[in-house]
C-alpha positions as CSV (number, residue, x, y, z in Angstrom):
1,M,0.0,12.8,5.8
2,E,2.1,9.8,6.7
3,E,0.5,6.4,6.0
4,E,0.6,5.3,9.6
5,N,-1.1,8.6,10.8
6,L,-3.7,8.3,8.0
7,A,-4.5,4.8,9.3
8,A,-4.9,6.1,12.8
9,V,-7.2,8.9,11.6
10,M,-9.3,6.5,9.6
11,G,-9.5,4.2,12.5
12,L,-10.9,7.0,14.6
13,I,-13.5,7.6,11.9
14,I,-14.4,4.1,11.4
15,H,-14.6,3.0,15.1
16,S,-16.4,6.1,16.0
17,G,-19.0,5.6,13.2
18,N,-19.5,2.0,14.3
19,A,-20.1,3.2,17.9
20,K,-22.7,5.7,16.7
21,S,-24.4,3.1,14.6
22,D,-24.5,0.6,17.4
23,A,-25.8,3.2,19.8
24,M,-28.6,4.1,17.4
25,E,-29.5,0.4,17.0
26,A,-29.5,0.1,20.8
27,I,-32.1,2.9,21.1
28,Q,-34.3,1.3,18.4
29,A,-34.0,-2.1,20.3
30,A,-35.0,-0.4,23.6
31,K,-37.9,1.3,21.9
32,N,-39.2,-2.1,20.8
33,G,-38.8,-3.5,24.3
34,E,-35.8,-5.6,23.4
35,F,-33.6,-4.6,26.3
36,E,-31.1,-7.5,26.1
37,S,-30.4,-6.6,22.5
38,A,-30.1,-2.9,23.5
39,D,-27.5,-3.8,26.1
40,E,-25.5,-5.8,23.7
41,K,-25.5,-2.9,21.2
42,I,-24.4,-0.5,23.8
43,K,-21.6,-2.8,24.8
44,A,-20.5,-3.0,21.2
45,A,-20.7,0.8,20.9
46,E,-18.4,1.1,24.0
47,E,-16.1,-1.4,22.5
48,S,-15.8,0.6,19.3
49,L,-15.2,3.7,21.3
50,V,-12.3,2.0,23.1
51,E,-10.8,1.1,19.7
52,A,-11.2,4.7,18.5
53,H,-9.5,5.9,21.7
54,H,-6.6,3.6,21.0
55,S,-6.2,5.2,17.6
56,Q,-6.4,8.7,19.1
57,T,-3.9,7.8,21.9
58,G,-1.4,6.7,19.3
59,L,-1.7,10.0,17.6
60,L,-1.4,12.0,20.9
61,T,1.6,9.9,22.0
62,K,3.4,10.7,18.8
63,E,2.7,14.4,19.2
64,A,3.9,14.3,22.9
65,Q,7.1,12.7,21.7
66,G,7.7,15.6,19.3
67,E,6.3,14.3,16.1
68,Q,4.2,16.9,14.4
69,L,0.9,15.6,13.1
70,E,-0.2,17.3,9.9
71,L,-3.4,19.1,10.8
72,T,-5.9,18.4,8.0
73,L,-9.6,18.6,7.6
74,L,-9.7,14.8,7.8
75,T,-7.9,15.0,11.2
76,I,-10.4,17.4,12.5
77,H,-13.3,15.4,11.1
78,S,-12.0,12.3,13.0
79,Q,-11.9,14.1,16.3
80,D,-15.4,15.5,15.6
81,H,-16.6,12.0,14.8
82,L,-15.2,10.6,18.1
83,M,-16.7,13.4,20.3
84,T,-20.1,13.1,18.6
85,S,-20.1,9.4,19.0
86,I,-19.1,9.6,22.7
87,A,-22.0,12.1,23.4
88,F,-24.5,10.0,21.3
89,T,-23.6,6.8,23.2
90,D,-24.0,8.4,26.5
91,L,-27.5,9.8,25.4
92,A,-28.4,6.4,24.1
93,K,-27.7,4.9,27.6
94,E,-30.0,7.5,29.1
95,L,-32.8,6.8,26.5
96,I,-32.6,3.1,27.1
97,D,-33.0,3.7,30.9
98,V,-36.2,5.9,30.1
99,Y,-37.6,3.1,27.8
100,R,-36.9,0.6,30.7
101,K,-38.8,2.7,33.2
102,I,-41.7,3.2,30.8
103,S,-41.8,-0.5,30.2
104,A,-41.8,-1.3,33.9
């Protein structure tokens, strides 16, 4: 895999992982009634997802321009990481709302 593509794939994995970690910390904060902290962690998760999307968009753009990306297990893993992190962050937002309602 080309070094530039490898950097993009690793960016997907790193930023997606950061998003999932922040989302998990947001849930824990909400569970403890720390809603301001939960909101900050969700914002950080969303920012990491944006960075991951930038990496993904770079790869998609190259492919759309005719450059073939070598499809490896690492590439598939990066996409899986992103989709899981998106779903996890969405679920975290819902759980935080539930904790808010319980707390009120």
